[in-house]
C-alpha positions, 0 to 999 in steps of 0.5 A: 639779590637772586642767584641765577640757575640753569640745569644742563643736560648734555643730550649728546651724551644721553644713551639708553642702557639696560634691558629694554632701555630701562635707564637713560644715562648721560651728563647733567649738572646745575649752574648756579651763578658761576658755580657748576655743581656737582661738576661740569659733565657729571655722569648720572641718570638724568631721566630718573633724577629729573623725574624725582626733581620734578615731583619733589619741586612740584610738591614744594611749590604747592605746599605739599612738602616743606623741602625739595631734595634734588638727589643724584644716583651716582654720588652722595651730593644733593641740592635742597630747596626750601621756601624763603617767603610765605608767598613762595616767590623766593626759595633757598637753594643749598648744595651739600657736596658730601651728603652731610650737614655742611652746605657749600652753597647757600643762595636765594632764587626766584621760585619761577626761575627754578621751575623754568630751569627744571622744565627746560631740562626735563623737556630735553630728556623728553625730546631725546626719548621721542626722537630716539624711539624710547616712547616706552621708557618706563619713567616717561609717564612720570616725567610727563606728569611732572612736566604737566604739574610744573607747567600748571604751577607756572601758569598759576604763578603768572 
């Protein structure tokens, strides 16, 4: 059975920080089935890490990479995605709470479910930027490029 995934970005907590809005920080976490990881209201840099996650996940989906690590800036924990099947329709998701070798979560997910969850989360950060005058946020072009890649992959997967 495939697990369910949702990436939460609490847009009410997002704010631009640093010189000229160099960072966007706020709460982000991932729900896999009933698990909230790293924890509910994890405070980090959603804009930056989602930009990384989009790129790494697109590389996995297109075969450019064998794994996609979803790193956080504020903590040693991370997720690792790998392909389960040759047709790439199912992925394995593991969560490493302390950055070590022991995964606390090891589940199978539909690749498209992961891509859709990532797309929705990244779009919420993009909307925040556009609605709050942050069109010149330094990482917005990379976020846009990652969104376009994921949308293209989903179109091919239909």
